[in-house]
C-alpha positions in Angstrom: -56.9 -72.1 67.7 -56.9 -73.4 64.2 -59.3 -76.1 63.3 -57.6 -79.3 62.1 -59.4 -81.8 60.0 -58.1 -85.3 59.3 -54.4 -85.4 59.6 -54.2 -82.1 61.5 -54.3 -79.8 58.4 -56.5 -76.7 59.0 -59.9 -76.8 57.1 -59.3 -73.5 55.2 -55.9 -74.8 54.1 -57.4 -78.0 52.9 -59.9 -76.0 50.9 -57.0 -74.2 49.2 -55.6 -77.6 48.2 -58.9 -78.3 46.2 -57.9 -79.1 42.6 -58.7 -76.4 40.0 -61.2 -77.0 37.2 -60.0 -79.5 34.7 -59.8 -76.8 32.0 -57.0 -75.1 34.1 -55.1 -78.2 35.2 -51.7 -78.4 33.5 -48.9 -81.0 33.6 -46.7 -78.9 36.0 -49.7 -78.4 38.3 -50.5 -82.1 38.4 -46.9 -82.8 39.3 -46.9 -80.3 42.1 -50.2 -81.6 43.5 -48.8 -85.1 43.4 -45.8 -84.1 45.4 -48.0 -82.2 47.9 -50.3 -85.2 48.4 -47.3 -87.5 49.0 -45.8 -85.1 51.5 -49.1 -84.8 53.3 -49.5 -88.6 53.5 -45.9 -89.0 54.8 -46.6 -86.5 57.5 -49.8 -88.2 58.5 -48.0 -91.5 58.6 -45.1 -90.4 60.7 -45.5 -91.0 64.5 -43.6 -87.8 65.3 -44.7 -85.5 68.0 -47.3 -82.8 67.3 -44.9 -79.9 67.2 -42.7 -81.5 64.5 -45.9 -82.4 62.6 -47.1 -78.8 62.9 -43.8 -77.4 61.8 -43.8 -79.6 58.7 -47.4 -78.8 58.0 -46.7 -75.0 58.4 -43.8 -75.2 56.0 -45.8 -77.1 53.4 -48.7 -74.6 53.7 -46.2 -71.7 53.3 -44.9 -73.3 50.2 -48.4 -73.8 48.8 -49.2 -70.2 49.5 -45.9 -69.1 47.9 -46.3 -71.2 44.7 -50.1 -70.9 44.3 -50.1 -67.5 42.7 -47.1 -68.4 40.5 -48.9 -71.5 39.3 -52.1 -69.5 38.6 -50.0 -66.9 36.7 -48.3 -69.7 34.7 -51.8 -71.1 33.9 -53.0 -67.7 32.7 -49.9 -67.3 30.6 -50.5 -70.8 29.0 -54.1 -69.8 28.3 -53.0 -66.5 26.8 -50.6 -68.3 24.6 -53.3 -70.7 23.5 -55.6 -67.7 22.8 -52.8 -66.0 20.8 -52.2 -69.2 18.8 -55.8 -69.4 17.9 -56.0 -65.8 17.0 -52.9 -66.1 14.9 -54.3 -69.2 13.2 -57.5 -67.3 12.4 -55.5 -64.2 11.2 -53.3 -66.4 9.1 -56.3 -67.9 7.5 -57.8 -64.5 6.9 -54.5 -63.1 5.5 -54.2 -66.3 3.2 -57.7 -65.5 1.8 -56.7 -61.9 1.3 -53.5 -62.9 -0.4 -55.4 -65.2 -2.7 -57.8 -62.4 -3.5 -55.0 -59.9 -4.1 -53.3 -62.4 -6.4 -56.4 -62.9 -8.3 -56.9 -59.1 -8.7 -53.2 -58.8 -9.7 -53.7 -61.5 -12.3 -56.8 -59.8 -13.6 -54.8 -56.5 -13.7 -52.0 -58.3 -15.6 -54.5 -59.7 -18.1 -56.0 -56.2 -18.6 -52.6 -54.8 -19.0 -51.6 -57.4 -21.6 -54.9 -56.7 -23.4 -54.2 -53.0 -23.3 -50.8 -53.5 -24.7 -52.2 -55.6 -27.5 -54.7 -52.9 -28.2 -52.0 -50.3 -28.1 -50.0 -52.4 -30.6 -53.0 -52.7 -32.8 -53.7 -49.0 -32.6 -50.1 -48.2 -33.4 -50.4 -50.4 -36.5 -53.7 -48.8 -37.5 -52.2 -45.3 -36.8 -49.2 -46.1 -39.0 -51.5 -47.4 -41.7 -53.6 -44.2 -41.5 -50.5 -42.1 -41.7 -49.4 -44.0 -44.8 -52.8 -43.5 -46.4 -52.8 -39.9 -45.4 -49.4 -39.4 -47.0 -50.6 -41.2 -50.2 -53.7 -39.1 -50.3 -51.7 -35.9 -49.9 -49.4 -37.0 -52.7 -52.3 -37.8 -54.9 -54.0 -34.5 -54.0 -50.8 -32.6 -54.9 -50.7 -34.4 -58.3 -54.4 -33.7 -58.9 -53.8 -30.0 -58.0 -50.9 -29.8 -60.4 -53.1 -31.5 -63.1 -56.1 -29.2 -62.6 -53.7 -26.1 -62.9 -52.5 -27.4 -66.2 -56.1 -28.1 -67.4 -57.3 -24.6 -66.4 -54.4 -23.0 -68.2 -55.2 -25.1 -71.3 -58.9 -24.2 -71.1 -57.8 -20.5 -71.1 -55.8 -21.1 -74.2 -58.7 -22.9 -75.9 -61.2 -20.2 -74.9 -59.8 -18.0 -77.8 -60.9 -20.7 -80.3 -64.5 -20.4 -79.3 -66.3 -17.9 -81.5 -67.4 -14.8 -79.7 -71.1 -15.4 -80.3 -70.8 -18.9 -78.7 -68.8 -17.9 -75.7 -71.9 -17.0 -73.8 -72.7 -20.8 -73.5 -69.7 -21.4 -71.3 -69.4 -18.0 -69.6 -71.1 -19.2 -66.4 -68.5 -22.0 -66.1 -65.6 -20.0 -67.4 -66.0 -17.3 -64.8 -65.9 -19.8 -62.0 -62.3 -20.7 -62.7 -60.0 -19.1 -60.0 -58.0 -16.1 -61.4 -54.9 -17.4 -59.7 -54.7 -21.2 -59.9 -51.8 -21.2 -57.4 -53.6 -19.2 -54.8 -57.3 -20.3 -54.4 -59.5 -21.7 -51.7 -61.8 -23.5 -54.2 -61.7 -27.3 -53.7 -59.8 -29.3 -56.3 -62.9 -31.5 -56.9 -65.0 -28.5 -57.7 -62.4 -27.2 -60.0 -62.3 -30.5 -61.9 -66.1 -30.5 -62.2 -66.0 -27.0 -63.6 -63.3 -27.8 -66.2 -65.2 -30.9 -67.3 -68.3 -28.9 -67.7 -66.4 -26.4 -70.0 -64.9 -29.1 -72.1 -68.3 -30.7 -72.5 -69.8 -27.5 -73.8 -66.8 -27.0 -76.1 -67.2 -30.5 -77.4 -70.8 -29.8 -78.3 -69.8 -26.7 -80.1 -67.1 -28.5 -82.0 -69.5 -31.2 -83.2 -72.0 -29.0 -84.6 -72.5 -26.3 -87.3 -73.6 -23.0 -85.8 -75.2 -20.3 -87.9 -75.3 -16.8 -86.2 -75.9 -13.2 -87.2 -73.0 -10.8 -86.6 -71.9 -7.4 -87.4 -68.5 -7.6 -89.3 -66.3 -4.9 -90.6 -66.1 -5.3 -94.4 -63.8 -2.7 -95.9 -64.5 0.4 -93.9 -68.2 -0.3 -93.3 -69.8 -2.4 -90.6 -71.9 -5.0 -92.3 -74.5 -7.5 -91.0 -73.4 -11.0 -92.0 -74.4 -14.6 -91.4 -71.6 -16.6 -90.0 -71.2 -20.4 -90.3 -69.0 -22.0 -87.7 -68.1 -25.6 -88.5 -67.1 -26.7 -85.1 -64.2 -24.9 -83.7 -61.9 -25.4 -86.7 -63.4 -23.3 -89.6 -65.8 -20.4 -90.2 -67.4 -18.6 -93.1 -69.5 -15.6 -93.5 -71.9 -14.1 -96.1 -73.2 -10.6 -96.1 -77.0 -10.1 -95.7 -77.1 -8.7 -99.2 -75.1 -11.6 -100.7 -72.4 -9.3 -102.1 -69.5 -10.3 -99.8 -68.2 -13.4 -98.3 -65.1 -14.6 -96.4 -63.6 -17.3 -94.2 -61.8 -17.5 -90.9 -60.0 -19.9 -88.5 -59.0 -19.7 -84.9 -55.7 -18.5 -83.6 -54.2 -18.2 -80.1 -55.3 -14.5 -80.2 -58.8 -15.2 -81.5 -60.3 -15.7 -84.9 -58.7 -14.4 -88.0 -60.8 -13.5 -91.0 -60.2 -12.8 -94.7 -62.5 -11.7 -97.4 -63.1 -14.2 -100.2 -66.0 -13.3 -102.5 -65.5 -16.6 -104.4 -67.4 -18.2 -101.5 -70.6 -16.2 -102.3 -72.2 -18.9 -104.4 -71.4 -22.0 -102.3 -72.4 -20.1 -99.1 -75.6 -18.9 -100.7 -76.4 -22.6 -101.6 -75.5 -23.6 -98.0 -78.1 -21.1 -96.7 -80.7 -22.6 -99.0 -79.9 -26.1 -97.7 -79.9 -25.0 -94.1 -83.3 -23.3 -94.6 -84.7 -26.5 -96.4 -85.1 -24.6 -99.6 -82.7 -26.9 -101.5 -81.7 -30.6 -101.2 -78.6 -31.4 -99.2 -75.6 -31.8 -101.4 -71.7 -31.5 -101.1 -70.4 -27.9 -101.5 -66.8 -27.2 -102.1 -65.5 -24.9 -99.4 -61.8 -24.1 -98.7 -60.4 -24.7 -95.2 -57.2 -23.8 -93.4 -56.0 -26.3 -90.9 -53.7 -25.1 -88.2 
């Protein structure tokens, strides 16, 4: 026998009709429960016989048993959908923040790229300017190299104008000039310094009167003479005994000398003046200008 409570509905069946928790009650479930209660009330109100009531009750209970799991499944599905929606909202917010962060990083990279391009453009301009300066320096260096070659060749030509006794003064500088001006590893600046040093020494010689003792061939006999070099343009000599004199001048092949005994007297007086044995005065001496 099945225990019937109230309107004849078994106690365990009535327990199954207990409403679910409020968190799980949905609109379709509420509608179904309303229909169920209505049906139950109508059954209780009918004055039919017990068998008819039992049959109706059994059919309703069967319907409840059949639809209960489906309603539960539907509820679970609705809960799952709600959870997915919440998860999607959370994920959407996270993705939105990540997108904003990525956009900020992209903007930062774009700014760095723009700055890099600006620096590249500036570097290209500086590189072009450096190339232009380099080319200008190379052109100037080529001109200076050509100029120093001309100067060295000219110094070699002037070297013959320096009296042999005075060439020792410039020998250290003269020997430093490269034998082949076209093929040398000596720096151009060093070559200019060397040439300037030689020209300074030659200028000192040219602005002074040098008196030196030499051995000169007079006739067929080597004779000691005192030579007077007036700069680099004119020279005179007087024998130690005072019995021979002459004059000379520079040529591209060296100094050329001729004997001129008419110069014995003025040259003798010149020696006296230079030795402070006579007062300075003008002395007539011939000169040959090339």
